[in-house]
N, C-alpha and C positions, 0 to 999 in steps of 0.2 A: 282859773289855771295862767301862768305867766306866760306860755306858750301860745301865740294866736295866727300862726302857720299852718299849710295844711301837712299835712301828716309826711308828703315826699320831702319836701325844702327842708324842714324840720329837722329829718333825718339825715339829708347831707351832711347837716353842718355841725352834729357833735362830734365831740373828739372819739382820737381812737383811742381814747385810755380809759372815757366811759362808758364806749361802746365794748370795749373788754370787760370792763366790769359786770356787766350785765348780762355779755356771752357766758360768763362763766361763774355768774350766782343764777340766770336760769339755765342751763344746760345742767347743771350741778342737782337741782331739783330734779328735775326730768330722770337723770339716771336712777336717783334713790328710792323715784315710785315705781319705778320699773321693776326695781330690784326688791319692796320690800312686801310690792304687792302681790308679786307672784313667787316669792317664796310663803307668804302668808294663805292665800288662798286657790284655790282648783281650780275655780271658773269668777275672776273679778269682775266680766261683766256682767253678768248675775247681781252678784250684790248693786250693780253701778242703776243697775234695770231696777231692782227695786227700788234703792233710794230715789230716783227719777217718778217712780210712779207713785210712793209715799208721798213725794211735796207736788206732786198733779193730782190728787185726790185733793193735799189740802186746800193748794191752792182752787180749785172746783166748788169747796165749800170754805171758802176763806172767810164769809161771813160770821157761818154758826163757830169754826172756831176760835173765832177771834173775842166773841159772849164766851165763847164757855173759857178760854183762857183770862179775859176780864173777870171774872165769876170768880175763879180762883186764885188768882191774883190778890182779890178784893178778900177773901176767906184767911188767905195768906197773912194779911195786915199790910198788905201794899196800897200803896193809890196807882191811882190807873191814868192817865191821859190819853187823849187820842189829839193828835195834829197832824192836820189836812194837808197845811203847805211848810215850807222851811221856814219862813216865816213865824205860820205857827207854832211850831217845834222850835225854832230859838226864844222866842218872846215867853214861850209857857217853863223853860228851864231855866229860863232869868225872872220868872217869877217865883218859883219854887225857889231858887238860891237866894233871893230877895225876902222870901217870907219863912225863913232861917238863917235869916242874918249871916249869909255867908259871902263872902270877900277874898275867900281864898282856899281852892282847889285842884287835888289833880286829876288828871284822866286818865284811863286806860287808852290805847287804840282801840279807835273805834269809825271804819268807812261812813257808819251815816252820819256820824259828826264831820264827817272830809266833805262829805257832799252839802251840807249844810252851812261849812265853814261858820261852824259852831267856835272854833277857840278866839279869830278874831274878833265878833260879833261880845264874845262875854269879855272881852279884853278892854275893847271900846267904850263899855258899862261900867266898867271900874273892877269887874271880878279878875283875881291873878290865876289864871289858868297855866299849870305845866302839864305838859306830856310825860309820862310817868313811863312808858315803850320807848328800850333805849334808842331805835331807829327815828320814830318818832319826835323824838325830846332833839338828835339830832337834826331833823327837818326843819322842828321850831327855830332850834337856835340859827340854821342857815335861812331860815326865813323863806324857804323852798318848802314844796312839796311831793307827796310822796311819788312813786313810780312805780310801784307793786304792792297788789293788795296784801301781800302776805310778809314780804321786807323792802319798808319804805325805802331803804336809803341803797338799794341793787344797784344805783346806779353810781356812787360812791367808792371807793378803795380806805383803806386805813389810813393812808398821809391826808389824804381833805378830813378825815374826824382827826384827824390829829391837832391836825392846822387848827380847823372849828373851833376843838377847845381848851387849846392856846390861845387863841383870839377872846373867847368869850372869856374865859379866867377858870372855865372848870378845871383845866390844868395849870400848873405853873411854868413847865416844859416842855419843850417838846419831846414827844413819846408816842412810836404807833404802835409799841406792842400792843397786839388786837388785848389780850388780859391785862395790860395797863389801863387802854382806855374803858374796859369795862368798871373797872375798880376806882375810875376815879368818875365814871357816873352814877356809881352805887353808892358813891362817896355825897358826892351833891345830892341823890336825888334823896337821900335818906332821912335829909331833918327835914325834907320839904312835906313828908309825909303824915310827920309827927305835928307839921304847921298849920294843915290844910283842915277844913272844915268838914269838906264833904267831898266825896268822890264819884265821878261819872265814868261808865261802862259803855259797852255798846249788848250784845247779843249774841253770842252764837246761833241759840235754839232757848225758845218758849216751850216748855208742853205746857197743852189745854186742856189736857186731863187734870196736873196738878198745880198750875202756874208755876214749875220750878223754870226758872233763867239758869241755861248751859253758856259759861264762860274759857274760854281755853287760851292759854299765856303759854311761853316757854319762858318768860322771866319771875313771870309770880306777882308783877306790878301791879296787878287787881284786884288780887289779896292784902297786898298792901295800902292799895289806896281805900279800900274799906275801912280796913279791921281799926283805924283810929277815928274815923272821923263818925261824928253822928251822922249823916247823912247822904245815903244812896241814890244817885238817878242811872237809872237804864236807858238808852235812847235807843229803839229799836224796832227795825222796818217791819210791816205788817205780814211780812212772807216769809219772816223768819217763826211761823209758825208750825208746831209739828204735831201732829193727833196725841200720843200718848207719852206715855215716859220709856217704853219700850223700844220706840222709834228711835232713841237716843242712839241706842248701839251701835243701829247700822252705821248713822251720820256721823259718828264719836272715830267710827275705826275706818272710815273714807278718807274724812276730813286730814287727820293726822299724817295717814298715807299720802295724799296727795299734795300736800303743804309742803310737806318737808322731810318727807319719807321717811317719817315715826311711827310705830305703830302705834303708839297713842301721844300725845301733846302734853309737856311736861307736869303744868299745871290745867286741872280740870275742875273748876269748881262748881255745885247745884248751890245755885243762891234759892230759898224757899220763901224768904221775906224779911225782914226786917228781925233783930238779933232778939231771941227770946228773954224770958226772964231769968231763965238758967244759963244766959251765956255772958263770959267777963267781956268781953269786947264784941264789936261790931256795929253796922248803923242802927241808930235807934228807928229810923224814917225811910221809908224805903218809896222810890216815886219811878215807876213803869211810863215813857211815851212813847205810845207806839206812834210809829210816823208813815203816813201817806206817802206825798210828796212826789205823784205823779205815779204811784205803786199803780192803784186801778185804771188809771188811762193805758198802763202796760199790757193788765191783766184782760181788758177791752181788746187786743189790738191781735194781729195775727202772731204775736212774739211773745204770746205769755208765757211760754217755754223757759225766758230768760227769766223769769223769776227763781226759777230752783236754783239756782246757785248758790253756793256754801261759803261763797268768796275764799276759795283754799290755791288760785294764783295758777293752779295748773296749765290752765291752758296759755297762760300769759307765758311760763316758762316752755313750752314746749313749740312758740310761735317762730316763726323766723321771720317775719315782719315785724314784731314785737324786740326781738332781739338785735334786729340794725336798729330800729326805730328810737326805743327804752319809751318809757312810761309816758316820760313826757311829750311827747308826739301826738298827744292823744288828744289833751284839750281836756281832761275832765281827771275828777279821781280816780274812775276806775278806769284802767288802761287795757290793752290788746284785744284778744276776741270779745272778751263778757264784755269790754269797754264798748269796743265799736260795735255791739248790739244794743248794751241798755242804756249809754249816755245817748244818745239819738234820740230814744222814747222817755229816756224819763225825765230827758228835759227838751220835752216836746216844741217847747218857744224858741229852743237854740238848733233845730234839727237844718234849717237853711246853713249853717255854720259849722253842722258835724256830718254834715250827708257826707262827705271823702272816706269819714270813718270806716263805714261798712267795703270799700271797695279797696281798703287795706289789707286783701287778702289772697295770697294765690288760691285758696279755698283747697288746700290739701287736705280738711278733715284731719289734723292731728290732733287738734283742740275739742273736737267732739269724742275719740277714742280715753283721751285722758279724760274728759270730766266725769266724776266722782256722781254724779246725777244726771246725765248720758244726755245733756241738754244738745241739740243738733242745730249749732252754732253755724255753720256752713249753710244751710237751709234758711236759718234767721236772715244772716247777710245776704242771702238772695233776695228775700222777701223784704230788705229796706234798700236792697238796690231798686228795687221792683218803686219800693214808695218813692223813690226820689226821682225817676224816668213819670209817673202816673203825675206828682206834682211839681213836673219841669224845676226841679229845681238842680241847680249846676254846680257839679263841687269843683269847688276854689282850685286851677291847675289842670282841671278836667276838658279836655276838646268834647263838640259836639259831635257824634255816632252817629246822625242820620244819616250826613252824606257817605261815611262809608258802608251805610246799609241799602241805600242808592245805588251806590257801587256794584256794592257785593250780588245784589240780585240783578242786575242786569247785564246779562253774557257779553252781549256787544261792548258796554262800556267795561267789564270788566279782561276783555281781552285787547283790547285799546289798552289803558294801563298798563298790563302786563307786558305790553309791548314797547312801550317808554319808561319803566320802569328804571331799567339799569341805570337812567341818564339821570337818576335821583343819584346815584350814586357821587356826583362832577357838581351838583349843584348848594351852594350856597342855603345855609339855613335861611337868609333874610329873601328869598325868593319865592317863600311859602305863600300859598293865595293866599290868608289869612292868619292876622295877627295870635288868634288863640294858637295855629299849628306852629308859626314860628316862636313862638313862646313856651312848647310842648315840646319840641324839636331841640327847643335852646337850653333843655335843662335834662336830656338823655343824649349817650351816643348809641344810634344806630349803626347796627353793623353793618356791611357793602349788601347790597342785594345783589343775588345771585341767578334768582328765581327767572320766570319768563319762558323756559324752554322745553315745558313737560307737552305744552300742546304742539309742537313743533315739531315733538320726539315722537309722540303719539301719531303726527300725523302722517309722519316717514314710515311708523310700523306697519300703518293699514295699509299703507301705498304699497306693502312691499311681501303685502297676505294676498 
């Protein structure tokens, strides 16, 4: 990520216009979710808990279900690859493309591909790689990074997009009408689909029972990307497995409602394998790359529940910190509450750098309440805060709390501090006893101190009685 600042510092510097875009986009998603779930289900929580238990069962038996999924995919005519690291995943995909002579491809939206920075790697190695999701296409044109799992350009408004299209030659004149913007993108992308020699997608779910991949989009771009090309590559995190086809019914009903407030995502595709002999179109070769990239380490941690995540973005939409800070503040392609847990775990070597993310939460619990797979995100944030404490990781911008702990557990010191506390209202920041405290106070406007009188009041009350 381009941002290298701690989340609180970054949040102070974003523009009002950007913050307004994030707040409006996220709050609208939350309101739609509440409306549709409440209308369609008498007890949405029971469905969330069912989905959570299915994912938990799968994660506890992931080795079994991965083997089963591999066998089913091979039976369906697909080639299956396993990638342990991000380097393995990138190089495996590059080797597949080269083996088929591919130099141009279109790519559907994939958080796994964002995670390993697949696009710049392929482009560096001579493969023309074009994002076909409208939001991701705009991100690519801006050389930007997505700031939301489902809505990658939530931080932009239509004026920003119109300027980008004019600058990059997608349009000949400035026009910020949303319908016009969409039409211009469609015209530009349509010819690219027919020029492409391969299509890369992710997968929302993979059935261990049948080997079917499920892809959901609202634009149909994954379908367009696969139809005219001879090669389809799916990059899939190993946690995307579900035991049976029947489980799709649970997760698809929750995913659309949680992500965008829809009863079902507009395009829901079930991919059985490469095209059969009686199909006129579709890829002749299908490759599925199952990627680990730290997921087994997360499985072994005390935060394994985060791997239930189905990437709906509901926790981002409802989170007050995300709304104020925007996705780029999280310094990872996984932002918001899910990113505050997943990123420090998934990118373990970056834990000291990302240890401030679990602290960027009020622990209000809204993220858990909206999670379609009932992930206890507030509990996981606390576990990661404890991990940082045990490993003595000092978050950027934070001040050590040991002196406060000593103060708060010593009655005599506390009484002295309370007596002297009102003097803080008249002291400049520069007289703070240590530089970290000076820096901390310099970033915050504290209210005037009005405390310190309770003990005096209580003592007088006792004397009167």
